[in-house]
C-alpha positions in Angstrom: 9.2 0.2 -9.3 11.4 3.2 -10.0 10.0 3.6 -13.5 7.6 6.5 -14.2 4.0 5.2 -14.1 1.8 6.6 -16.9 -0.9 8.8 -15.5 -3.6 6.6 -17.0 -2.4 3.6 -14.9 -2.9 5.5 -11.6 -6.2 7.1 -12.5 -8.4 4.7 -10.5 -6.3 5.0 -7.3 -6.1 8.7 -7.8 -9.9 8.9 -7.9 -10.2 6.9 -4.7 -7.6 9.0 -3.0 -9.2 12.2 -4.0 -12.6 11.3 -2.7 -11.5 9.9 0.7 -13.5 11.7 3.4 -11.9 12.7 6.7 -12.7 10.6 9.7 -13.5 7.3 7.9 -11.7 4.1 7.2 -10.4 3.7 3.6 -12.3 2.0 0.8 -11.6 -1.7 0.2 -9.1 -1.4 -2.7 -6.7 0.5 -0.4 -6.4 -2.7 1.7 -7.0 -5.6 -0.7 -5.8 -4.4 -4.1 -2.5 -5.4 -5.8 -2.5 -1.9 -7.4 -2.5 -0.1 -4.1 0.1 -2.5 -2.6 2.5 -1.6 -5.4 1.7 2.1 -4.9 2.3 1.8 -1.2 5.8 0.4 -1.8 6.6 3.0 -4.3 5.0 6.1 -2.7 5.6 5.3 1.0 8.2 2.6 1.7 10.6 3.6 -1.1 10.5 7.3 -0.3 10.5 7.7 3.5 12.7 6.9 6.5 12.1 3.4 7.9 13.3 1.9 11.1 15.1 -1.4 10.2 17.2 -2.5 13.2 18.6 -1.6 16.6 22.4 -1.0 16.6 22.5 -3.9 19.1 21.8 -6.2 16.1 25.2 -5.1 14.7 27.5 -5.2 17.7 30.8 -5.9 15.9 32.4 -4.8 12.6 31.2 -7.1 9.8 27.8 -7.9 11.5 24.9 -7.4 9.1 21.2 -7.7 8.7 19.3 -7.8 5.4 16.0 -6.0 5.0 13.4 -6.7 2.3 11.1 -3.9 1.3 8.9 -4.9 -1.7 11.3 -5.6 -4.5 14.3 -4.1 -2.7 16.8 -6.0 -0.6 19.2 -3.9 1.5 22.3 -4.9 3.4 22.8 -3.0 6.7 26.3 -3.6 8.0 28.7 -2.2 10.6 32.0 -1.3 8.9 35.5 -1.5 10.2 35.3 2.0 11.6 32.2 0.8 13.5 29.9 3.0 11.5 26.6 1.6 10.2 26.3 1.5 6.4 23.6 0.3 4.0 23.8 -1.0 0.5 21.5 -2.4 -2.1 21.9 -6.2 -2.0 22.7 -6.4 -5.7 26.0 -7.4 -7.2 27.5 -4.8 -9.6 28.6 -7.5 -12.0 25.3 -9.0 -13.3 22.9 -8.2 -10.5 22.9 -11.3 -8.4 21.6 -11.2 -4.9 24.7 -11.2 -2.7 23.7 -12.0 0.9 20.9 -14.5 1.3 20.7 -14.8 5.0 18.7 -12.5 7.2 21.7 -11.8 9.4 25.3 -12.8 10.0 28.8 -11.6 10.1 31.3 -11.2 7.2 34.9 -10.1 6.7 34.1 -9.0 3.2 30.9 -9.1 1.3 31.3 -11.8 -1.4 28.9 -12.6 -4.2 28.4 -16.3 -4.5 27.9 -16.2 -8.2 31.2 -15.0 -9.6 33.0 -14.1 -6.4 33.1 -10.4 -6.8 34.2 -9.2 -3.4 33.3 -6.0 -1.6 34.6 -4.5 1.6 32.1 -3.7 4.3 32.5 -0.1 3.2 31.0 -1.1 -0.2 34.2 -0.8 -2.2 34.8 -3.5 -4.9 38.0 -5.2 -3.8 38.3 -8.1 -6.2 36.8 -9.0 -9.6 38.7 -11.8 -11.3 39.4 -11.9 -15.1 38.3 -8.4 -16.1 39.3 -6.6 -19.3 42.3 -4.2 -19.3 41.3 -0.8 -18.1 38.6 -2.1 -15.7 38.3 0.3 -12.9 37.0 -1.2 -9.6 36.3 2.2 -8.2 33.4 2.5 -10.7 31.7 -0.6 -9.3 31.2 -0.1 -5.6 27.9 -1.4 -4.1 25.1 1.1 -4.5 24.7 2.9 -1.2 21.4 3.5 0.6 20.9 6.5 2.9 21.2 5.3 6.6 21.1 7.2 9.9 21.4 6.1 13.5 19.4 7.8 16.2 20.2 7.0 19.9 20.9 3.3 19.0 18.1 2.9 16.3 19.0 2.4 12.7 16.9 4.0 9.9 17.3 3.9 6.1 15.7 5.6 3.2 15.6 4.1 -0.3 14.9 7.4 -2.0 17.6 9.2 -4.0 16.6 12.4 -2.1 15.3 11.5 1.4 12.7 13.7 3.2 14.6 16.7 4.5 12.9 16.9 7.9 14.5 13.8 9.4 17.3 15.7 11.1 14.8 17.9 12.9 12.7 14.9 14.0 15.9 13.1 15.2 16.9 16.2 17.2 13.6 16.3 18.9 13.2 12.6 19.8 16.9 11.9 20.7 16.8 13.6 24.1 13.9 11.3 25.0 15.7 8.1 23.8 19.3 8.8 24.8 19.0 8.3 28.5 18.1 4.6 27.9 21.5 3.9 26.3 20.2 1.7 23.5 23.5 2.0 21.6 25.1 -0.2 24.2 22.3 -2.6 24.7 22.0 -6.2 23.5 19.3 -8.2 21.8 17.6 -10.6 24.3 15.4 -12.0 21.6 13.6 -11.2 18.3 10.3 -12.6 17.1 8.8 -12.4 13.7 5.1 -12.7 13.3 3.2 -12.7 9.9 -0.2 -11.1 10.2 -2.8 -12.1 7.7 -3.8 -8.6 6.8 -2.8 -5.4 5.0 0.0 -3.4 6.6 -2.3 -0.4 7.1 -4.6 -2.5 9.2 -1.7 -3.5 11.3 -0.8 0.2 11.8 -4.4 1.3 12.4 -4.8 -1.4 15.1 -1.6 -0.2 16.7 -2.6 3.4 16.7 -5.6 3.0 19.0 -6.6 1.3 22.3 -10.3 1.3 21.7 -10.1 -2.5 21.4 -7.7 -2.9 24.4 -10.0 -3.3 27.4 -11.6 -6.5 26.1 -8.8 -7.7 23.8 -5.5 -7.6 25.7 -5.8 -9.0 29.3 -2.0 -9.4 29.7 -1.4 -5.8 28.5 -4.1 -4.4 30.7 -2.3 -5.7 33.8 0.3 -3.0 33.4 -0.9 -0.6 30.8 -3.6 2.0 31.5 -6.6 1.2 29.2 -7.5 4.8 29.1 -5.2 5.7 26.3 -7.0 8.0 23.8 -9.8 8.8 26.2 -10.6 12.1 27.9 -12.7 12.6 31.0 -15.8 13.6 29.1 -16.0 10.4 27.0 -14.6 8.0 29.5 -16.8 4.8 29.9 -17.8 4.2 33.6 -16.0 0.9 33.6 -12.7 2.7 33.0 -13.2 5.3 35.7 -11.1 3.4 38.4 -8.3 3.0 35.9 -8.5 6.7 35.0 -8.3 7.7 38.6 -5.2 5.5 39.1 -3.7 7.0 36.0 -4.1 10.6 37.2 -2.3 9.8 40.5 0.4 7.8 38.7 0.9 10.5 36.2 1.3 13.2 38.9 3.9 11.0 40.6 5.7 10.2 37.4 6.0 13.9 36.4 7.7 14.6 39.7 10.1 11.8 39.1 10.8 12.8 35.5 11.5 16.4 36.5 13.8 15.5 39.3 15.8 13.3 36.9 15.8 15.8 34.0 14.0 13.3 31.7 11.8 14.9 29.0 8.3 13.6 29.2 5.8 16.0 27.5 4.0 14.7 24.4 5.1 16.0 21.0 2.6 14.9 18.4 3.1 15.7 14.7 1.7 12.6 13.2 0.2 14.1 10.0 1.5 17.6 9.9 5.0 16.8 8.6 6.6 14.4 6.1 8.3 12.3 8.9 5.3 12.0 11.2 6.0 11.1 14.8 4.7 11.1 18.3 6.8 10.8 21.5 5.8 10.9 25.2 6.9 9.5 28.6 4.0 8.2 30.7 3.4 6.0 33.8 2.5 2.3 33.6 0.0 0.6 35.9 0.7 -1.8 38.7 4.3 -1.4 40.0 4.8 1.1 37.1 8.2 -0.4 36.2 7.8 -2.5 33.1 5.6 -4.4 30.7 5.1 -7.5 32.9 2.1 -9.1 34.5 2.4 -7.0 37.7 4.3 -4.1 36.3 7.6 -5.0 38.1 10.9 -4.9 36.3 11.6 -7.8 34.0 15.3 -7.3 34.1 17.3 -6.7 37.3 20.0 -4.8 35.5 18.6 -1.5 34.2 19.5 -0.2 30.7 21.3 2.7 32.3 22.2 4.1 35.7 18.7 5.0 36.6 18.1 5.7 40.4 14.6 4.2 40.2 13.0 1.5 38.1 9.6 3.2 38.3 10.0 5.3 35.1 6.9 4.0 33.3 7.2 3.9 29.5 8.7 6.1 26.9 6.7 5.6 23.7 7.7 6.7 20.2 5.5 6.3 17.1 7.0 7.0 13.7 5.2 7.0 10.4 4.8 4.8 8.4 5.5 1.6 10.2 7.3 1.5 13.6 6.7 2.0 17.3 8.9 1.7 20.4 8.5 1.3 24.1 11.5 2.1 26.4 11.4 1.4 30.2 14.1 1.6 32.8 14.9 -2.2 32.5 14.4 -3.0 28.8 13.2 -1.7 25.5 11.0 -3.2 22.8 11.1 -2.2 19.1 8.4 -3.0 16.6 8.3 -2.6 12.8 5.7 -3.7 10.3 6.8 -4.6 6.8 4.4 -5.3 4.0 4.8 -8.7 2.3 1.7 -8.8 0.2 -1.7 -7.0 0.2 -2.9 -9.5 2.8 0.3 -10.3 4.7 2.4 -8.2 7.0 5.6 -9.1 8.9 5.6 -7.7 12.4 9.1 -7.9 13.9 9.5 -7.4 17.6 12.9 -7.0 19.3 13.6 -7.0 23.1 16.7 -5.1 24.2 18.4 -5.4 27.6 21.7 -4.1 29.1 24.7 -5.5 27.3 25.9 -7.2 30.5 22.5 -8.6 31.6 22.6 -12.4 31.9 19.6 -14.5 30.9 18.5 -16.8 33.7 20.2 -14.5 36.3 19.2 -11.0 35.5 16.1 -11.8 33.5 13.8 -14.7 32.5 13.0 -14.6 28.8 9.4 -15.8 29.2 8.7 -13.0 31.8 10.4 -10.4 29.6 8.4 -11.3 26.5 5.1 -12.6 27.9 3.0 -9.4 27.6 4.0 -8.4 24.1 4.0 -12.0 22.7 0.4 -12.4 23.9 -0.6 -8.9 22.7 1.0 -9.4 19.3 -0.8 -12.7 18.9 -4.1 -11.1 19.9 -3.5 -8.2 17.5 -2.8 -10.7 14.7 -6.3 -12.1 15.1 -7.9 -8.7 15.1 -6.0 -7.7 11.9 -6.9 -10.9 10.2 -10.6 -10.5 11.0 -10.5 -6.9 9.8 -8.9 -7.9 6.5 -11.5 -10.7 6.1 -14.3 -8.3 6.7 -13.0 -5.6 4.3 -12.6 -8.3 1.6 -16.3 -8.8 1.7 -18.5 -7.0 -1.0 -20.6 -5.9 1.9 -17.8 -3.7 3.4 -18.4 0.0 3.6 -16.0 2.5 5.3 -16.9 3.3 8.9 -16.3 6.3 11.2 -13.3 6.7 13.5 -14.3 7.5 17.0 -12.8 10.2 19.3 -10.4 7.7 20.8 -9.1 6.7 17.3 -7.8 10.2 16.4 -4.3 8.7 15.9 -5.7 6.2 13.4 -7.2 9.2 11.5 -3.8 10.9 11.7 -2.0 7.8 10.3 -4.5 7.5 7.4 -4.4 11.2 6.7 -0.6 11.0 6.6 -0.7 8.0 4.3 -3.2 9.6 1.9 -1.2 12.8 1.8 1.9 10.8 0.8 0.0 9.1 -2.0 -1.4 12.5 -3.3 2.1 13.9 -3.3 3.5 10.9 -5.2 0.8 10.9 -7.8 1.2 14.7 -8.3 4.9 14.0 -8.9 4.1 11.3 -11.4 1.7 13.6 -13.2 4.4 16.3 -13.3 6.9 13.8 -14.8 4.3 12.7 -17.4 3.7 16.3 -18.5 7.5 16.7 -19.0 7.8 13.7 -21.3 
């Protein structure tokens, strides 16, 4: 995947990319073709910053998770100094996969093939029966760029990561930091495999055009007016819109009194690390993603004077989104498994001292998003089935789907940049 691809081998995708019109869904090969799946891994997932875990998944030194991105496997581990590190999950002896579980805890990282042993800082500590002059310092695990932002862990597989991540982190961290995610714990994590292309997962996530009829549990606490403006609001949504206006005015007063940033910052397709962040009210009691909007956890994530803080939402290109409330937080990441399969990993975070059964009921905590994820999986599968038909033609995005267009535009721009880079390398050969 790291090899230079001859220009002739990418000509067909290049033609499709070049002729993609603004404001329309992509042509079928983008979603169903093996060639585009490989290109997506190489041009997007192997080159950009990806959310991979909450720090709460690595509470103690030696705790690790493994992450699979296309052909790459990465170990994300907390070292003895309590810093988070990331390494390619490849032994420096003869290349064996080292850690084979999704998560666990180690004293040292030991390859099960020939027992080469590494510290959690990546240094080779032991390699039996080597030739005289063997220098273990030359055979540390290959590191992967890793960053933590307010309790969230990101990695980048590229040799030279996008250089705007520091700026993005500085802009979103003031929104995230008050929720104290670095000291939270994992209440539960659920993996769901959707039978559709990862871009369909992300397009579905970036709009609520489908929400009013498709997500009854979500609509109990989430205003279905997301993406609408007053001039294009359907009459059926008018009551919800009026409630939203009042709730938004009340929420702004609360946010300002507490010094919580809330204004929308939206740079989804105007920079390399596209993002959107905003704090907004929730419907019902306005406290959490539950059936009536009341808090799901009695113990708040931080010392908030009120539970009625609505939701802080963060969207990051290419594949993650987050919702933070006063009582808990939910992280989401979409990982491509195949052209027609996508892993959606959802993690619920609560205060480190919150006790299940006393402070929160797990079913109540997870009900809204478990149901919503299952419903979205059906929509994504139907979209992939339809696009796989010879009858499929790209269709227009509506005004409420402007963030879908921003995602697709960001994605196409990344492919264009990557193919231009390959062409430049080809000319130099």
